[in-house]
N, C-alpha and C positions, 0 to 999 in steps of 0.2 A: 682699056687703051693706051698704050704704050705713048707717052709724050716724047716727042723728037723735036724739039725746038732748041734752038741755036739761042745764046744770048744775044747774039746780034740780031738775030729775026725777031725775038722779045723787044728789045729796044727800036728798031723800025717800026713795030707794030704798035706800041705805044706813043712817039714821034707822029705816027701818022692820024691816030686817033685823035690825040689832044695837041693838034699843030696852032689851035687858038687859046693854048693852055699851057704856055713854056714853063710856068711855075709845076703845074704837076708834071710834066716830063723831067724837070731837073729834081724835081722830090722823089720822083722813081726811081733815076738812074741813084740818086744819093742812096736813098734806102736799100736797093737791091745791092750794091755792092758793100755798105755797110758790114752786114754781120760776117761776111765771109773774109772781110780783110781785118776785121779789129776784134773777134770773139772766140776763135777756135786756136786752141794748143795741142798740136800733134804729141802725144806721148813716147817715151824714149823705146818703148818697146816695138812701134811703128804700127800697133794694133786695135788703140784707142785713142778717142781725140776729144778733148775736154772744151766744153764750150761754156762762157760765163755769160751771164745775162743782159750785161753791159755794164753801166755804173756801180755793181754789186761783181765783185771777185766772185762768183761761185754759180754754180750749175744747177738749174731748176728742170726736174724732168718734164714738168710743162712748157717752160719757157724754150727750152732746147728744140723740144718737139716743133713748136712752131714758128722757129726761126727758120727751121731747114723746110717748111711747107714750100714755097715758093720756087725753091731750087729743085724740086723733083719736076719741075716743067722742063729743065733743059739738064738734068742729070747723065741722060739716056746718049748724049751728043758727046759730053766731058767725064771722061772716064776717072779724072783726079777728083770732080766734085761727087761723082758716083762712091768712089773708094770714100770721101771724105764724111758722107752722110752714113753709112755704114759703119764706118769709125765711133763716131757720135753714137749711134745705135749702138752697138757693142759697151761703150762706155755707160751707156743708161743701162743696160743690162748687167753690168758689177754693180752700179748703186743698188738697183733692187734687191739683188741678192745678197748685198751688204746691209740693207734694212728697207724693208717694203713699207715704213711708219714714215721714212723721213721724206720730206720734199726737197731739200736742196744739199749740195756736196761741194767736198773740197776737193782739188784736183790730187790731193795725198794726204798722209793722215798727220797736218799741221797744226791740228788743233784749234783752228780760225772758226769765226762764227758764233753760236750762239750757246757756246759750251756750259754757261751755268744754269741754264734750263734744267726744269727737274723732270729730267725722263731720263731714257737709256739713250745717253749721248755716247759717241765716238769721235773720236779726232778727225775720222775721212768726213764728217756729216757737218755740215753748215747749222741746218735747221731741220727740227723734228717733229713739223707740225702735218699731222696726218690727216691725207686730202685724197679720196678717190680718183681724182682726176690724174694726179702724178702717176699711176698704175695706170690709167686709160691711156696715157699719151702715145709712151711707148709703142704699147701694142697698135696703137693706129699708125706710127710711122713705119713698124713693121709690115703692115698690110699696103699702106699707101706706096711704098719702097715697091713693092710687088707689084702692084696694081699700075702704075707711073710710068716705072723706071725698068722695070723687069726684072728686078735683082732678088733673088732666091736665099742667097748665101746666109742669111740671116734666121733662116729656119734650120737650126743644128741644136745639139742637144741642151745648149745654156738656153737657147730661146723656149724649150719645154720646161724647163727647171725655173725660169722665169714667169712664164705661164702658171705652173702648178704653184707657185707660192702667190701670183697674184689671187688666184683662184680660192686659195687655202683663207687669205686674209680676207678676202668679202665675205666666204662663208662664216667665218669667226664673228664678223662684224655685223650679221644680221643679228645677231644676241650681244650685243655690246656689253652689256650690265654683265650678263655671266660667262661669257667666254673669253672676252679680252684683256689682256694686262696690258693694254695702252694707256698712260697717262702721259699729260703735259702740264706744266705750268710754269708760266714766268713771273717772278716775282718782281715788284718793283717797277711795270711798266703798264701800258693803257691795258684797260679791260679786254678788249678783242685780240690782245695779244695771248691771253693764256684761256684754259679750260678751267669752268667752275667746280665746285662739289669737287674739293681735292684731286682735279684735273681728270675726272673723268666724263665731265660734261652734264649738261641738264639730262634729268628723267625722259627715259623712251621707251614706248612699248613695241614689242615686238612686229613687222609689220610686211616680212618681205624684202623689204628693202634693205641696203647694206649703210651700215653709219659710216660718217665723217666725220672729224674734229673741226676741222678748218675748212673754209670754202678756197676757191682759186683766186680769190685774190691774200691768201693769209691771214683773212680775220677769221677769229673763232665764231662757229656755227652758234644760231642763236637756239634752233632747234637739229637734234642729230642728224633727220634724213634731210640729205640735199637732193630735192629733186632732179633739177638738170644734171647733175654729175650721175645720179643713178640711170637716167636717161642716157647718158654717156656710156655707163657701165654696161648696158642693155648693147649698145651700137658693137662696143667691142668683143662683145662676148659672141655676137655674131659674126665679126670677123676670125675669132677664134675659131669658131667651128669650122667655118670653111678654112681656112687655113691647116687643120689637124684633118680634115677629110681629103687635103690633098697632099699634104707631106708627112703626116704622122698617123696615115688611117688606123694604123693597130692601136691605137689609144682610145679602144672605144669606152673605157670607163672615164677616162677626163672629158670623153664629149659629152657623154651622161651627164657629168656633174656639173657639167657649163651648161646644158640645157636644161637642168631642173633649177639652177641658180638664176638663170635668165628668166624663166618663168615668173618664180617668185618676184622677182625684182618688178617685172612686169605688171603682175598681179596687185602688189603693193602702191607702185605708180598710179595704177587706175582706181583704188580704193580709197589712199589715203592722199596722193598727191594732188587732187582737185577740190576747190573751194569753189560755192556756189556764191555771187556777188547780187546785190540788187542793181548794181549800175553799170556792170559788166558780163553778166551771164557768168559761166562757169569758166574758172581760171586754173591754171598751174600755178601751184605755189611754190614759192623759193625753197621753202623749209617746213618741214612738219615732224611731229614727233611721235604720232599714232595714240596720242592721247587725246588728240581735238585739238590741240593749240596748233597755231600756222603763222608762217612769216609773210604777207603778202609785200612784195618789194624786187627787183631784180638790181643786179651788180653787171659791172663793165665786164669784171673779167669771165673768160669762158671757160668750162660750160656755165652759160646763164640762162635764162628764159627764151630770150630775143634770139640765141643762138640754136635754137632747136632743131632748124632746117640744117643749118649749117653741120650740125654735130652727126647729122642722117638719122636722126630718131622718127620714128613713123608715128609723130604725134595728132590725136583726134585734131584735123582742119580747123573746126569752128573754135574748140577750145584754146587751140594757138593762136588765132586769130582775135579772140577775145584778150589774152594773155598778152598777146602784141599790142593793143590798144592801150593796156592796163601801164606796160613797161614804158610805155612812150606817150605817158600822162604824168600831170603833176601827182598824181595818184600814187605813184612809185616816190618812196622818199628821197630816191639818188637820180630821180631824173630832173633836170636843171634850164632854165630857158634864158637867154639873156640876150645884149645886145649883138653879139657876132654869130652866135649859135645856140642850138639847141642839143640833148643828150643826157646819155646816161653817165653818171658818174659812180662813186664809190664810197662805203666806208672808210676805205682805205685810203683818202686822199682828203683836202680841207672841202667844206661845204660849197656849192657853186661851181666846183671843176668838174669838166666834162672831160670822157676818157678818148682817145682816139683809138683804141682797140674797139671803145661799142660804138664808133661812128662806121668803121668800117664794117663790123659784123650788122649794123644797120642795114648797110648799103648790099653785104654780101646777101642778105636775106630779104632784101626787097625786091617787088615785081613792077616797080611804080618808077616810070621813068623818071618824073618831078622830084622826087623822096631822092634819089641816086643822083640826079644834077646837082641838088641842094648839097648834099654830102661832100660832092666834091670841092664845090665851093667853100665849106668849112675849112677842107684841108689847106684849100689855096690860101686860106687868111688866117690860119693858125698855128702856123709852123714857128713863128717869131722870129722868121730871117734865119733860120738855120736850116733851112731844104731837107730839115728831117722831120719826124714826129715824135710825140712825147706820151708822158702816162697820161696826166691830168691836165687843163689848162684852164683859166677861169673863163668863165663866159662872158663877160662883159671885156674883158681885160689878155689875150692870149699872150702877150709879155711875162707876164704871170703864169708859169707853167712847174709841174712835178718832172723830175729825172733829165737830164740831159739828154742821155743816152741810155735808151730802153729797146734792147733788140725785137724783142717779140711785136713790139707797137709799128717800127719800122716793117716789120715783114709782112703783116696784116694788111697794111696798109698797100703793100706790093702786090699781094693777093687779091684785095678789093679791086685795084685799077686794071687787074689782068681781068677779073670777071668780066669788066665792062667791055671789054674787046673778045667775050668769047673763049678766054683761056680759063676753064676751071678743071681741076681735081677730077680723077675717076675713082670711081668708090665700089 
């Protein structure tokens, strides 16, 4: 279903729904404007657009996709917005073709960012932490742009080249030890910023899943098979098959490769990605290694275990319910309860800091009105007077927070608020 809302219609619907919550209305309007007004630079050739994450002058493939998601609701009625999204997507494609193992990029070959890392850096790369989701998100945006805005210009020879590159990397990383040349080390930094064992990461066995060096938080994986990111890979592989059937039906060999890869990952998730616990029953683990070790936790960044329905993965309903109960409890080492709020944080920020992204995802995946209303009240009371949302905030004192300007966080708040009035993306 193609969305045909105007910005004014969206604004009026929010004002009507939240007439008794003027703070939410003000935050929504500020967050909705923020990304378009402050993060996009159009390149001189007129074909691409570069999108910074906010207070870091680099473009993350993950962040830039999430920053654009709320605008898919109004792009059909705004030709300039439609072209802007398409130009950012084209820039994402260029980035993947430059290096599919990098997570963040410079707008030009200026040598900014983490050039001293021990990996195959290039002047156009800001950071080269390999994360499965970095390759998932542009494919997701391509699909959502088609389904929600009706745009199909992105499905060209460049898209096909990008898709083939993504599949190649995921196939290689099914056997990281044997097939992969990727390594990453950052010296003189914190432990979560580097991979152990000379940059190769901890030992893993083949499982059918595809390996990831880092989480969507940009922190190193403890074990190489990041379960929610593999779930996201399955989702976008399904999207890719649908796209190929509709626009590249002659690519029968590629379709067969994708279906084979998807099936292998699904089997790996089912066989290795679940853990039986005495307190919660069967859970999805956050990370596993295929050798019997696993990491029971969840992180605020998406893909996460909490976000499984938001990602669109067809999980076992009972196992997801058990997993949700776990991640929203003190058994999750990154779940915090305070005087102001309770929710999920991250290794990436100080202890006792709850993330606005995690609160929005909790709301987007909830079917309980009281839970949704509680999360709305958290947003009202934790913006520290900025009328924007942040990365993490202290559970007892929201005036203590990280990242003044974090565009992804602003965007997912907008998406959450829209969901409460029945405006949701089509998949």
